[in-house]
C-alpha positions in Angstrom: -97.2 191.1 322.5 -97.9 193.0 319.3 -94.9 193.0 317.0 -93.9 196.5 315.8 -91.0 197.3 313.5 -88.1 199.6 314.4 -89.7 202.7 313.1 -93.5 202.4 313.2 -96.2 205.0 312.5 -98.9 204.4 315.2 -101.7 206.2 316.9 -102.0 205.6 320.6 -104.8 206.1 323.1 -104.0 206.7 326.8 -106.8 207.1 329.3 -106.2 210.1 331.5 -107.2 208.2 334.6 -105.2 205.6 336.4 -106.0 203.8 339.7 -108.8 206.2 340.4 -106.8 209.4 339.9 -106.4 211.8 337.0 -103.3 211.6 334.9 -102.0 215.2 334.1 -101.2 215.8 330.4 -97.7 217.0 331.4 -97.1 213.6 333.0 -98.0 211.9 329.7 -95.7 214.2 327.7 -92.8 213.7 330.1 -93.3 209.9 329.9 -93.4 210.1 326.1 -90.1 212.0 326.1 -88.6 209.5 328.6 -89.3 206.5 326.3 -87.9 208.5 323.3 -90.7 208.3 320.8 -91.3 211.0 318.1 -94.7 212.6 318.8 -95.9 213.8 315.4 -99.3 215.2 316.7 -101.5 214.9 319.8 -104.8 216.0 321.2 -107.0 215.3 324.2 -110.4 213.8 323.4 -113.1 214.6 325.9 -115.7 211.8 326.4 -117.1 209.5 329.1 -116.0 207.6 331.1 -112.6 209.4 330.8 -110.7 211.8 328.7 -108.1 210.2 326.3 -104.7 211.5 325.3 -104.5 210.6 321.5 -101.1 210.8 319.8 -99.6 209.9 316.5 -96.1 208.5 317.0 -93.1 207.8 314.8 -90.2 205.7 316.1 -92.2 203.6 318.4 -91.9 199.9 319.2 -93.8 197.5 321.5 -91.1 197.8 324.3 -91.4 201.5 324.4 -95.2 201.4 324.5 -95.1 198.8 327.3 -92.7 201.0 329.3 -94.9 204.0 328.7 -97.9 202.0 330.0 -96.0 201.1 333.2 -94.7 204.7 333.7 -98.3 206.0 333.6 -99.8 203.2 335.7 -102.0 202.1 332.8 -103.2 198.5 332.5 -102.5 198.8 328.8 -102.3 201.3 325.9 -104.4 200.9 322.8 -102.6 201.5 319.5 -103.4 201.4 315.9 -100.5 200.5 313.5 -101.0 202.7 310.5 -98.6 200.7 308.4 -100.1 197.3 309.2 -103.7 198.6 309.4 -104.4 196.8 312.7 -104.9 197.6 316.3 -103.5 196.1 319.5 -103.3 196.6 323.3 -99.9 196.7 324.9 -99.1 196.8 328.6 -98.6 194.8 331.8 -102.3 193.9 332.3 -103.4 193.5 328.7 -105.1 190.2 329.5 -107.6 192.0 331.7 -109.0 193.9 328.7 -109.4 191.4 325.9 -108.9 192.3 322.3 -108.5 195.7 320.6 -111.9 197.2 319.9 -111.9 199.8 317.2 -115.3 201.1 318.4 -113.6 202.6 321.5 -110.5 203.8 319.7 -110.1 207.6 319.2 -108.2 209.1 316.2 -106.9 212.6 315.6 
């Protein structure tokens, strides 16, 4: 699992589709509040094959991102650590997705 510090500055990408159904934006916002991360900014990027919820977070750690992934039925969540300048995938099925690929990552 990607090692994050106690108070990391990251951008996350969450696909707005899980198990063949759409994930409403309010569900993502509720899950972010539940895991207690500080959302600095967010936007929805529209592109194929699915829309992506993109958020800049403060006070995030790998455990919170993993929990967020589970709450939203995501295989994994892509993140970019702005302090370490590197990307990672975090979630229960990360092995199904391979390595972080910056080509597919969306930024604000």
